[in-house]
N, CA, C, O and the ligand as a Tripos MOL2 file, in Angstrom:
@<TRIPOS>MOLECULE
protein
  273   271    69     0     0
PROTEIN
NO_CHARGES

@<TRIPOS>ATOM
      1 N          37.4240  -21.7920   33.4650 N.3       1 MET1
      2 CA         37.6070  -22.7080   34.7370 C.3       1 MET1
      3 C          36.6720  -22.3930   35.7790 C.2       1 MET1
      4 O          36.6050  -21.2600   36.2570 O.2       1 MET1
      5 N          35.8880  -23.4260   36.1820 N.am      2 ILE2
      6 CA         34.9180  -23.3020   37.2830 C.3       2 ILE2
      7 C          35.5620  -23.5340   38.6320 C.2       2 ILE2
      8 O          36.2450  -24.5480   38.7730 O.2       2 ILE2
      9 N          35.4170  -22.7350   39.5820 N.am      3 PRO3
     10 CA         36.1440  -22.8400   40.8300 C.3       3 PRO3
     11 C          35.4200  -23.9190   41.6910 C.2       3 PRO3
     12 O          34.2260  -24.1610   41.5140 O.2       3 PRO3
     13 N          36.1940  -24.5790   42.6540 N.am      4 LYS4
     14 CA         35.5120  -25.4850   43.5400 C.3       4 LYS4
     15 C          34.9460  -24.7210   44.7150 C.2       4 LYS4
     16 O          34.0100  -25.1730   45.3740 O.2       4 LYS4
     17 N          35.5260  -23.5480   44.9740 N.am      5 ILE5
     18 CA         34.9600  -22.6460   46.0310 C.3       5 ILE5
     19 C          34.7090  -21.3530   45.3540 C.2       5 ILE5
     20 O          35.6200  -20.7880   44.7480 O.2       5 ILE5
     21 N          33.4910  -20.8490   45.4310 N.am      6 PRO6
     22 CA         33.1690  -19.7170   44.7820 C.3       6 PRO6
     23 C          33.6540  -18.3370   45.5130 C.2       6 PRO6
     24 O          33.6580  -18.2220   46.7390 O.2       6 PRO6
     25 N          34.0110  -17.4300   44.7260 N.am      7 SER7
     26 CA         34.0230  -15.9100   45.2450 C.3       7 SER7
     27 C          32.6900  -15.2960   45.1610 C.2       7 SER7
     28 O          31.7760  -15.9200   44.6220 O.2       7 SER7
     29 N          32.5110  -14.1500   45.6410 N.am      8 ARG8
     30 CA         31.2280  -13.6790   45.6720 C.3       8 ARG8
     31 C          30.7440  -13.1560   44.3650 C.2       8 ARG8
     32 O          29.6360  -12.6220   44.3180 O.2       8 ARG8
     33 N          31.4860  -13.2660   43.2930 N.am      9 ILE9
     34 CA         31.0690  -12.9400   41.9710 C.3       9 ILE9
     35 C          30.7920  -14.2300   41.0570 C.2       9 ILE9
     36 O          30.3170  -14.1120   39.9280 O.2       9 ILE9
     37 N          31.1160  -15.4540   41.6170 N.am     10 ASP10
     38 CA         31.0120  -16.4810   40.7460 C.3      10 ASP10
     39 C          29.6470  -17.0150   40.6750 C.2      10 ASP10
     40 O          29.0120  -17.3210   41.6840 O.2      10 ASP10
     41 N          29.1710  -17.1340   39.4010 N.am     11 ALA11
     42 CA         27.8030  -17.6540   39.1570 C.3      11 ALA11
     43 C          27.7690  -19.1680   39.0830 C.2      11 ALA11
     44 O          26.7010  -19.7730   39.1760 O.2      11 ALA11
     45 N          28.9010  -19.7710   38.9200 N.am     12 PHE12
     46 CA         29.0310  -21.2170   38.9060 C.3      12 PHE12
     47 C          30.1030  -21.7870   39.7320 C.2      12 PHE12
     48 O          31.1210  -21.1340   39.9620 O.2      12 PHE12
     49 N          29.9150  -23.0530   40.2190 N.am     13 VAL13
     50 CA         30.8820  -23.6430   41.0710 C.3      13 VAL13
     51 C          30.8670  -25.1320   40.6710 C.2      13 VAL13
     52 O          29.8710  -25.6940   40.2150 O.2      13 VAL13
     53 N          32.1460  -25.7650   40.8980 N.am     14 LEU14
     54 CA         32.2750  -27.1700   40.4950 C.3      14 LEU14
     55 C          31.6330  -28.0710   41.5150 C.2      14 LEU14
     56 O          31.9000  -27.9290   42.7080 O.2      14 LEU14
     57 N          30.7370  -29.0580   41.0620 N.am     15 CYS15
     58 CA         30.0910  -29.9590   41.9580 C.3      15 CYS15
     59 C          31.0440  -31.1520   42.2190 C.2      15 CYS15
     60 O          31.8700  -31.4750   41.3650 O.2      15 CYS15
     61 N          30.9290  -31.8130   43.4070 N.am     16 PRO16
     62 CA         31.7540  -33.0700   43.4810 C.3      16 PRO16
     63 C          31.5070  -34.0590   42.4570 C.2      16 PRO16
     64 O          32.3920  -34.8870   42.2400 O.2      16 PRO16
     65 N          30.4390  -34.0940   41.8010 N.am     17 CYS17
     66 CA         30.1160  -35.0960   40.6850 C.3      17 CYS17
     67 C          30.7690  -34.6750   39.4650 C.2      17 CYS17
     68 O          30.6410  -35.3480   38.4420 O.2      17 CYS17
     69 N          31.5240  -33.5150   39.4940 N.am     18 SER18
     70 CA         32.2310  -32.9150   38.4010 C.3      18 SER18
     71 C          31.2840  -32.1430   37.4440 C.2      18 SER18
     72 O          31.7410  -31.7000   36.3900 O.2      18 SER18
     73 N          30.0890  -31.9800   37.7450 N.am     19 GLY19
     74 CA         29.1030  -31.3080   37.1210 C.3      19 GLY19
     75 C          29.2470  -29.7810   37.4600 C.2      19 GLY19
     76 O          30.0820  -29.3620   38.2630 O.2      19 GLY19
     77 N          28.4050  -29.0280   36.8120 N.am     20 THR20
     78 CA         28.4580  -27.5970   37.1050 C.3      20 THR20
     79 C          27.2000  -27.2090   37.9150 C.2      20 THR20
     80 O          26.0770  -27.5560   37.5470 O.2      20 THR20
     81 N          27.4240  -26.4750   39.0340 N.am     21 ALA21
     82 CA         26.3510  -25.9700   39.8630 C.3      21 ALA21
     83 C          26.0690  -24.4390   39.5530 C.2      21 ALA21
     84 O          27.0140  -23.6520   39.5000 O.2      21 ALA21
     85 N          24.9520  -24.0860   39.3780 N.am     22 GLY22
     86 CA         24.6860  -22.6840   39.1190 C.3      22 GLY22
     87 C          24.0600  -22.0090   40.3960 C.2      22 GLY22
     88 O          23.4180  -22.6380   41.2370 O.2      22 GLY22
     89 N          24.3200  -20.6470   40.4470 N.am     23 ILE23
     90 CA         23.7800  -19.8980   41.6070 C.3      23 ILE23
     91 C          22.3820  -19.9850   41.7120 C.2      23 ILE23
     92 O          21.7100  -19.7900   40.7000 O.2      23 ILE23
     93 N          21.8140  -20.2610   42.8410 N.am     24 ALA24
     94 CA         20.3400  -20.3890   43.0890 C.3      24 ALA24
     95 C          19.8960  -19.0710   43.9220 C.2      24 ALA24
     96 O          19.1490  -18.2210   43.4360 O.2      24 ALA24
     97 N          20.4150  -18.9970   45.1760 N.am     25 THR25
     98 CA         20.1390  -17.9360   46.0220 C.3      25 THR25
     99 C          21.2630  -17.3450   46.7320 C.2      25 THR25
    100 O          22.2860  -18.0000   46.9310 O.2      25 THR25
    101 N          21.1220  -16.0690   47.1470 N.am     26 VAL26
    102 CA         22.1060  -15.4300   47.9990 C.3      26 VAL26
    103 C          21.4600  -14.8150   49.1020 C.2      26 VAL26
    104 O          20.6400  -13.9250   48.8750 O.2      26 VAL26
    105 N          21.7450  -15.2100   50.4150 N.am     27 ALA27
    106 CA         21.0180  -14.8100   51.5380 C.3      27 ALA27
    107 C          21.9950  -14.2980   52.6170 C.2      27 ALA27
    108 O          23.0960  -14.8290   52.7600 O.2      27 ALA27
    109 N          21.5670  -13.2230   53.4030 N.am     28 PRO28
    110 CA         22.3120  -12.8310   54.5330 C.3      28 PRO28
    111 C          22.3870  -13.8780   55.5870 C.2      28 PRO28
    112 O          21.4650  -14.6880   55.6820 O.2      28 PRO28
    113 N          23.4650  -13.9300   56.4310 N.am     29 ILE29
    114 CA         23.5710  -14.8440   57.6100 C.3      29 ILE29
    115 C          23.5160  -14.0960   58.8740 C.2      29 ILE29
    116 O          24.4440  -13.3610   59.2100 O.2      29 ILE29
    117 N          22.4470  -14.2600   59.5930 N.am     30 PRO30
    118 CA         22.1470  -13.3360   60.7290 C.3      30 PRO30
    119 C          23.2990  -13.3790   61.7410 C.2      30 PRO30
    120 O          23.6850  -12.3690   62.3310 O.2      30 PRO30
    121 N          23.7950  -14.5180   61.9020 N.am     31 GLU31
    122 CA         24.8670  -14.6480   63.0290 C.3      31 GLU31
    123 C          26.2500  -14.2440   62.3560 C.2      31 GLU31
    124 O          27.2310  -14.1820   63.0970 O.2      31 GLU31
    125 N          26.3790  -13.9940   61.1520 N.am     32 ASP32
    126 CA         27.6740  -13.6640   60.6410 C.3      32 ASP32
    127 C          27.5330  -12.6740   59.4720 C.2      32 ASP32
    128 O          27.5480  -13.0350   58.2950 O.2      32 ASP32
    129 N          27.3840  -11.2800   59.9150 N.am     33 PRO33
    130 CA         27.1000  -10.1950   58.8930 C.3      33 PRO33
    131 C          28.2210   -9.9650   57.9540 C.2      33 PRO33
    132 O          28.0270   -9.2320   56.9850 O.2      33 PRO33
    133 N          29.3690  -10.5170   58.1440 N.am     34 ASP34
    134 CA         30.4150  -10.3550   57.1470 C.3      34 ASP34
    135 C          30.4230  -11.3470   55.9260 C.2      34 ASP34
    136 O          31.1710  -11.2500   54.9530 O.2      34 ASP34
    137 N          29.5400  -12.2450   56.1170 N.am     35 HIS35
    138 CA         29.4540  -13.2120   55.0070 C.3      35 HIS35
    139 C          27.9320  -13.3140   54.4440 C.2      35 HIS35
    140 O          26.9510  -12.9390   55.0870 O.2      35 HIS35
    141 N          27.8920  -13.8530   53.2020 N.am     36 MET36
    142 CA         26.6300  -14.0920   52.6450 C.3      36 MET36
    143 C          26.5710  -15.6470   52.3170 C.2      36 MET36
    144 O          27.5630  -16.2650   51.9320 O.2      36 MET36
    145 N          25.3900  -16.1940   52.4940 N.am     37 ARG37
    146 CA         25.2470  -17.6840   52.1830 C.3      37 ARG37
    147 C          24.8630  -17.7570   50.7010 C.2      37 ARG37
    148 O          23.8390  -17.2120   50.2890 O.2      37 ARG37
    149 N          25.7490  -18.4780   49.8600 N.am     38 HIS38
    150 CA         25.5580  -18.6110   48.4560 C.3      38 HIS38
    151 C          25.0300  -20.1120   48.2250 C.2      38 HIS38
    152 O          25.7310  -21.0640   48.5680 O.2      38 HIS38
    153 N          23.8750  -20.2740   47.6810 N.am     39 LEU39
    154 CA         23.3910  -21.6270   47.5180 C.3      39 LEU39
    155 C          23.4790  -21.8460   45.9850 C.2      39 LEU39
    156 O          23.0310  -21.0430   45.1670 O.2      39 LEU39
    157 N          24.0830  -22.9780   45.6830 N.am     40 TYR40
    158 CA         24.2100  -23.3830   44.1690 C.3      40 TYR40
    159 C          23.4720  -24.7600   44.0660 C.2      40 TYR40
    160 O          23.4270  -25.5720   44.9900 O.2      40 TYR40
    161 N          22.9320  -24.9200   42.9020 N.am     41 THR41
    162 CA         22.3060  -26.1980   42.6530 C.3      41 THR41
    163 C          22.9500  -26.8010   41.4070 C.2      41 THR41
    164 O          23.0890  -26.1410   40.3770 O.2      41 THR41
    165 N          23.3240  -28.0200   41.5220 N.am     42 CYS42
    166 CA         24.0610  -28.6830   40.4420 C.3      42 CYS42
    167 C          23.1380  -28.9600   39.1840 C.2      42 CYS42
    168 O          22.0740  -29.5580   39.3380 O.2      42 CYS42
    169 N          23.5300  -28.5460   38.0110 N.am     43 LEU43
    170 CA         22.7200  -28.8150   36.8340 C.3      43 LEU43
    171 C          22.6810  -30.2160   36.4110 C.2      43 LEU43
    172 O          21.8080  -30.6410   35.6550 O.2      43 LEU43
    173 N          23.7050  -31.0000   36.9360 N.am     44 ASP44
    174 CA         23.8340  -32.4410   36.5070 C.3      44 ASP44
    175 C          23.2480  -33.3370   37.4080 C.2      44 ASP44
    176 O          22.5230  -34.2240   36.9590 O.2      44 ASP44
    177 N          23.4770  -33.2280   38.7830 N.am     45 CYS45
    178 CA         23.0330  -34.2940   39.7540 C.3      45 CYS45
    179 C          21.8280  -33.5870   40.6050 C.2      45 CYS45
    180 O          21.0490  -34.2940   41.2440 O.2      45 CYS45
    181 N          21.7190  -32.3110   40.5900 N.am     46 GLY46
    182 CA         20.6180  -31.7360   41.5330 C.3      46 GLY46
    183 C          21.0050  -31.5520   42.8100 C.2      46 GLY46
    184 O          20.1440  -31.1310   43.5830 O.2      46 GLY46
    185 N          22.2680  -31.7980   43.2920 N.am     47 LYS47
    186 CA         22.7240  -31.6070   44.5630 C.3      47 LYS47
    187 C          22.8470  -30.0320   44.8560 C.2      47 LYS47
    188 O          23.2300  -29.2210   44.0130 O.2      47 LYS47
    189 N          22.4800  -29.7260   46.1260 N.am     48 ASP48
    190 CA         22.5660  -28.2560   46.6660 C.3      48 ASP48
    191 C          23.9250  -28.1830   47.2380 C.2      48 ASP48
    192 O          24.3530  -29.0880   47.9550 O.2      48 ASP48
    193 N          24.6350  -27.1070   46.9360 N.am     49 LEU49
    194 CA         25.8740  -26.7960   47.6160 C.3      49 LEU49
    195 C          25.7750  -25.4110   48.2170 C.2      49 LEU49
    196 O          25.3370  -24.4760   47.5470 O.2      49 LEU49
    197 N          26.1730  -25.2650   49.4700 N.am     50 SER50
    198 CA         26.1330  -23.9230   50.0590 C.3      50 SER50
    199 C          27.4790  -23.4790   50.4280 C.2      50 SER50
    200 O          28.3100  -24.3140   50.7850 O.2      50 SER50
    201 N          27.7670  -22.2150   50.3720 N.am     51 PHE51
    202 CA         29.0380  -21.6520   50.6960 C.3      51 PHE51
    203 C          28.8710  -20.3380   51.4400 C.2      51 PHE51
    204 O          28.0430  -19.5150   51.0480 O.2      51 PHE51
    205 N          29.6640  -20.1110   52.5430 N.am     52 ASP52
    206 CA         29.5830  -18.7630   53.1080 C.3      52 ASP52
    207 C          30.6950  -17.9830   52.6050 C.2      52 ASP52
    208 O          31.8630  -18.2730   52.8660 O.2      52 ASP52
    209 N          30.3210  -16.9060   51.8220 N.am     53 VAL53
    210 CA         31.3850  -16.1290   51.0710 C.3      53 VAL53
    211 C          31.3830  -14.6640   51.7120 C.2      53 VAL53
    212 O          30.3690  -14.0290   52.0010 O.2      53 VAL53
    213 N          32.6400  -14.2670   51.8720 N.am     54 ALA54
    214 CA         32.9830  -12.9460   52.5050 C.3      54 ALA54
    215 C          32.3950  -11.8480   51.5750 C.2      54 ALA54
    216 O          32.5430  -11.8520   50.3530 O.2      54 ALA54
    217 N          31.7280  -10.9300   52.2630 N.am     55 LYS55
    218 CA         31.2210   -9.7770   51.5450 C.3      55 LYS55
    219 C          32.2400   -8.9180   50.9130 C.2      55 LYS55
    220 O          32.0780   -8.4660   49.7800 O.2      55 LYS55
    221 N          33.3750   -8.6690   51.6860 N.am     56 ASN56
    222 CA         34.4170   -7.8630   51.2420 C.3      56 ASN56
    223 C          35.5850   -8.6050   50.7680 C.2      56 ASN56
    224 O          36.1480   -9.3980   51.5230 O.2      56 ASN56
    225 N          36.0050   -8.3980   49.5280 N.am     57 GLY57
    226 CA         37.0670   -9.1590   49.0560 C.3      57 GLY57
    227 C          36.5490  -10.4730   48.3060 C.2      57 GLY57
    228 O          35.4300  -10.9450   48.5040 O.2      57 GLY57
    229 N          37.4180  -10.9680   47.4910 N.am     58 VAL58
    230 CA         37.1390  -12.0820   46.7300 C.3      58 VAL58
    231 C          37.8930  -13.3250   46.9740 C.2      58 VAL58
    232 O          37.8230  -14.3010   46.2270 O.2      58 VAL58
    233 N          38.6760  -13.2590   48.1230 N.am     59 GLU59
    234 CA         39.5630  -14.3780   48.4310 C.3      59 GLU59
    235 C          38.7350  -15.6770   48.7020 C.2      59 GLU59
    236 O          37.9010  -15.7600   49.6030 O.2      59 GLU59
    237 N          39.0400  -16.6450   47.8630 N.am     60 ALA60
    238 CA         38.4210  -17.9320   47.9840 C.3      60 ALA60
    239 C          38.6470  -18.6120   49.3270 C.2      60 ALA60
    240 O          37.8670  -19.4990   49.6720 O.2      60 ALA60
    241 N          39.6960  -18.2410   50.1310 N.am     61 ARG61
    242 CA         39.9290  -18.8420   51.3350 C.3      61 ARG61
    243 C          38.9040  -18.3560   52.3410 C.2      61 ARG61
    244 O          38.7140  -18.9830   53.3830 O.2      61 ARG61
    245 N          38.2400  -17.2460   52.0430 N.am     62 ASP62
    246 CA         37.2570  -16.7450   52.9260 C.3      62 ASP62
    247 C          35.9620  -17.4860   52.9170 C.2      62 ASP62
    248 O          35.1210  -17.3790   53.8100 O.2      62 ASP62
    249 N          35.8370  -18.2880   51.7980 N.am     63 ALA63
    250 CA         34.5980  -18.9550   51.6840 C.3      63 ALA63
    251 C          34.7370  -20.3930   52.4570 C.2      63 ALA63
    252 O          35.7490  -21.0880   52.3650 O.2      63 ALA63
    253 N          33.6740  -20.7210   53.1720 N.am     64 GLN64
    254 CA         33.7270  -21.8770   53.9480 C.3      64 GLN64
    255 C          32.6330  -22.8560   53.3910 C.2      64 GLN64
    256 O          31.4520  -22.5110   53.3490 O.2      64 GLN64
    257 N          33.0600  -24.0830   52.9670 N.am     65 LYS65
    258 CA         32.1160  -24.9900   52.5060 C.3      65 LYS65
    259 C          31.2850  -25.6360   53.6010 C.2      65 LYS65
    260 O          31.7750  -25.9270   54.6920 O.2      65 LYS65
    261 N          30.0960  -25.8390   53.3010 N.am     66 ARG66
    262 CA         29.1930  -26.5330   54.2550 C.3      66 ARG66
    263 C          28.3940  -27.5640   53.4990 C.2      66 ARG66
    264 O          28.0690  -27.3770   52.3260 O.2      66 ARG66
    265 N          28.0760  -28.6570   54.1750 N.am     67 GLU67
    266 CA         27.2590  -29.5450   53.5100 C.3      67 GLU67
    267 C          25.7570  -29.1200   53.5150 C.2      67 GLU67
    268 O          25.2200  -28.6710   54.5270 O.2      67 GLU67
    269 N          25.1460  -29.2770   52.3890 N.am     68 ALA68
    270 CA         23.7380  -28.8640   52.2810 C.3      68 ALA68
    271 C          22.8150  -29.8300   52.9540 C.2      68 ALA68
    272 O          21.6010  -29.6260   52.9530 O.2      68 ALA68
    273 ZN         26.5580  -32.5900   40.6840 Zn       69 ZN69
@<TRIPOS>BOND
     1     1     2 1
     2     2     3 1
     3     3     4 2
     4     3     5 am
     5     5     6 1
     6     6     7 1
     7     7     8 2
     8     7     9 am
     9     9    10 1
    10    10    11 1
    11    11    12 2
    12    11    13 am
    13    13    14 1
    14    14    15 1
    15    15    16 2
    16    15    17 am
    17    17    18 1
    18    18    19 1
    19    19    20 2
    20    19    21 am
    21    21    22 1
    22    22    23 1
    23    23    24 2
    24    23    25 am
    25    25    26 1
    26    26    27 1
    27    27    28 2
    28    27    29 am
    29    29    30 1
    30    30    31 1
    31    31    32 2
    32    31    33 am
    33    33    34 1
    34    34    35 1
    35    35    36 2
    36    35    37 am
    37    37    38 1
    38    38    39 1
    39    39    40 2
    40    39    41 am
    41    41    42 1
    42    42    43 1
    43    43    44 2
    44    43    45 am
    45    45    46 1
    46    46    47 1
    47    47    48 2
    48    47    49 am
    49    49    50 1
    50    50    51 1
    51    51    52 2
    52    51    53 am
    53    53    54 1
    54    54    55 1
    55    55    56 2
    56    55    57 am
    57    57    58 1
    58    58    59 1
    59    59    60 2
    60    59    61 am
    61    61    62 1
    62    62    63 1
    63    63    64 2
    64    63    65 am
    65    65    66 1
    66    66    67 1
    67    67    68 2
    68    67    69 am
    69    69    70 1
    70    70    71 1
    71    71    72 2
    72    71    73 am
    73    73    74 1
    74    74    75 1
    75    75    76 2
    76    75    77 am
    77    77    78 1
    78    78    79 1
    79    79    80 2
    80    79    81 am
    81    81    82 1
    82    82    83 1
    83    83    84 2
    84    83    85 am
    85    85    86 1
    86    86    87 1
    87    87    88 2
    88    87    89 am
    89    89    90 1
    90    90    91 1
    91    91    92 2
    92    91    93 am
    93    93    94 1
    94    94    95 1
    95    95    96 2
    96    95    97 am
    97    97    98 1
    98    98    99 1
    99    99   100 2
   100    99   101 am
   101   101   102 1
   102   102   103 1
   103   103   104 2
   104   103   105 am
   105   105   106 1
   106   106   107 1
   107   107   108 2
   108   107   109 am
   109   109   110 1
   110   110   111 1
   111   111   112 2
   112   111   113 am
   113   113   114 1
   114   114   115 1
   115   115   116 2
   116   115   117 am
   117   117   118 1
   118   118   119 1
   119   119   120 2
   120   119   121 am
   121   121   122 1
   122   122   123 1
   123   123   124 2
   124   123   125 am
   125   125   126 1
   126   126   127 1
   127   127   128 2
   128   127   129 am
   129   129   130 1
   130   130   131 1
   131   131   132 2
   132   131   133 am
   133   133   134 1
   134   134   135 1
   135   135   136 2
   136   135   137 am
   137   137   138 1
   138   138   139 1
   139   139   140 2
   140   139   141 am
   141   141   142 1
   142   142   143 1
   143   143   144 2
   144   143   145 am
   145   145   146 1
   146   146   147 1
   147   147   148 2
   148   147   149 am
   149   149   150 1
   150   150   151 1
   151   151   152 2
   152   151   153 am
   153   153   154 1
   154   154   155 1
   155   155   156 2
   156   155   157 am
   157   157   158 1
   158   158   159 1
   159   159   160 2
   160   159   161 am
   161   161   162 1
   162   162   163 1
   163   163   164 2
   164   163   165 am
   165   165   166 1
   166   166   167 1
   167   167   168 2
   168   167   169 am
   169   169   170 1
   170   170   171 1
   171   171   172 2
   172   171   173 am
   173   173   174 1
   174   174   175 1
   175   175   176 2
   176   175   177 am
   177   177   178 1
   178   178   179 1
   179   179   180 2
   180   179   181 am
   181   181   182 1
   182   182   183 1
   183   183   184 2
   184   183   185 am
   185   185   186 1
   186   186   187 1
   187   187   188 2
   188   187   189 am
   189   189   190 1
   190   190   191 1
   191   191   192 2
   192   191   193 am
   193   193   194 1
   194   194   195 1
   195   195   196 2
   196   195   197 am
   197   197   198 1
   198   198   199 1
   199   199   200 2
   200   199   201 am
   201   201   202 1
   202   202   203 1
   203   203   204 2
   204   203   205 am
   205   205   206 1
   206   206   207 1
   207   207   208 2
   208   207   209 am
   209   209   210 1
   210   210   211 1
   211   211   212 2
   212   211   213 am
   213   213   214 1
   214   214   215 1
   215   215   216 2
   216   215   217 am
   217   217   218 1
   218   218   219 1
   219   219   220 2
   220   219   221 am
   221   221   222 1
   222   222   223 1
   223   223   224 2
   224   223   225 am
   225   225   226 1
   226   226   227 1
   227   227   228 2
   228   227   229 am
   229   229   230 1
   230   230   231 1
   231   231   232 2
   232   231   233 am
   233   233   234 1
   234   234   235 1
   235   235   236 2
   236   235   237 am
   237   237   238 1
   238   238   239 1
   239   239   240 2
   240   239   241 am
   241   241   242 1
   242   242   243 1
   243   243   244 2
   244   243   245 am
   245   245   246 1
   246   246   247 1
   247   247   248 2
   248   247   249 am
   249   249   250 1
   250   250   251 1
   251   251   252 2
   252   251   253 am
   253   253   254 1
   254   254   255 1
   255   255   256 2
   256   255   257 am
   257   257   258 1
   258   258   259 1
   259   259   260 2
   260   259   261 am
   261   261   262 1
   262   262   263 1
   263   263   264 2
   264   263   265 am
   265   265   266 1
   266   266   267 1
   267   267   268 2
   268   267   269 am
   269   269   270 1
   270   270   271 1
   271   271   272 2
@<TRIPOS>SUBSTRUCTURE
     1 MET1         2 RESIDUE 1 A MET
     2 ILE2         6 RESIDUE 1 A ILE
     3 PRO3        10 RESIDUE 1 A PRO
     4 LYS4        14 RESIDUE 1 A LYS
     5 ILE5        18 RESIDUE 1 A ILE
     6 PRO6        22 RESIDUE 1 A PRO
     7 SER7        26 RESIDUE 1 A SER
     8 ARG8        30 RESIDUE 1 A ARG
     9 ILE9        34 RESIDUE 1 A ILE
    10 ASP10       38 RESIDUE 1 A ASP
    11 ALA11       42 RESIDUE 1 A ALA
    12 PHE12       46 RESIDUE 1 A PHE
    13 VAL13       50 RESIDUE 1 A VAL
    14 LEU14       54 RESIDUE 1 A LEU
    15 CYS15       58 RESIDUE 1 A CYS
    16 PRO16       62 RESIDUE 1 A PRO
    17 CYS17       66 RESIDUE 1 A CYS
    18 SER18       70 RESIDUE 1 A SER
    19 GLY19       74 RESIDUE 1 A GLY
    20 THR20       78 RESIDUE 1 A THR
    21 ALA21       82 RESIDUE 1 A ALA
    22 GLY22       86 RESIDUE 1 A GLY
    23 ILE23       90 RESIDUE 1 A ILE
    24 ALA24       94 RESIDUE 1 A ALA
    25 THR25       98 RESIDUE 1 A THR
    26 VAL26      102 RESIDUE 1 A VAL
    27 ALA27      106 RESIDUE 1 A ALA
    28 PRO28      110 RESIDUE 1 A PRO
    29 ILE29      114 RESIDUE 1 A ILE
    30 PRO30      118 RESIDUE 1 A PRO
    31 GLU31      122 RESIDUE 1 A GLU
    32 ASP32      126 RESIDUE 1 A ASP
    33 PRO33      130 RESIDUE 1 A PRO
    34 ASP34      134 RESIDUE 1 A ASP
    35 HIS35      138 RESIDUE 1 A HIS
    36 MET36      142 RESIDUE 1 A MET
    37 ARG37      146 RESIDUE 1 A ARG
    38 HIS38      150 RESIDUE 1 A HIS
    39 LEU39      154 RESIDUE 1 A LEU
    40 TYR40      158 RESIDUE 1 A TYR
    41 THR41      162 RESIDUE 1 A THR
    42 CYS42      166 RESIDUE 1 A CYS
    43 LEU43      170 RESIDUE 1 A LEU
    44 ASP44      174 RESIDUE 1 A ASP
    45 CYS45      178 RESIDUE 1 A CYS
    46 GLY46      182 RESIDUE 1 A GLY
    47 LYS47      186 RESIDUE 1 A LYS
    48 ASP48      190 RESIDUE 1 A ASP
    49 LEU49      194 RESIDUE 1 A LEU
    50 SER50      198 RESIDUE 1 A SER
    51 PHE51      202 RESIDUE 1 A PHE
    52 ASP52      206 RESIDUE 1 A ASP
    53 VAL53      210 RESIDUE 1 A VAL
    54 ALA54      214 RESIDUE 1 A ALA
    55 LYS55      218 RESIDUE 1 A LYS
    56 ASN56      222 RESIDUE 1 A ASN
    57 GLY57      226 RESIDUE 1 A GLY
    58 VAL58      230 RESIDUE 1 A VAL
    59 GLU59      234 RESIDUE 1 A GLU
    60 ALA60      238 RESIDUE 1 A ALA
    61 ARG61      242 RESIDUE 1 A ARG
    62 ASP62      246 RESIDUE 1 A ASP
    63 ALA63      250 RESIDUE 1 A ALA
    64 GLN64      254 RESIDUE 1 A GLN
    65 LYS65      258 RESIDUE 1 A LYS
    66 ARG66      262 RESIDUE 1 A ARG
    67 GLU67      266 RESIDUE 1 A GLU
    68 ALA68      270 RESIDUE 1 A ALA
    69 ZN69       273 GROUP 0 **** ****
C-alpha cells in the first residue's frame, strides 16, 4: 500500500494521477529544523511532489503537503 502522505522512511508516495512517485531528494529546511523536505517525482506523469516530514517520529499527520 503506497501512502498519500509519506513518513520519513517511505521511498514511494501516491501521486494525484494515481501513479507512483519515487523519492528524489531529501533536504533540510533552514526555517524549520524539525522537518526535512522530501521531494518525490511521479514515475507515471513526471509531477514533482514535496512534503515536509518530521525528523522525529513517523506520524503521517506531521507531514505537510505543499504544491511543487
Ligand atoms: Zn503522477
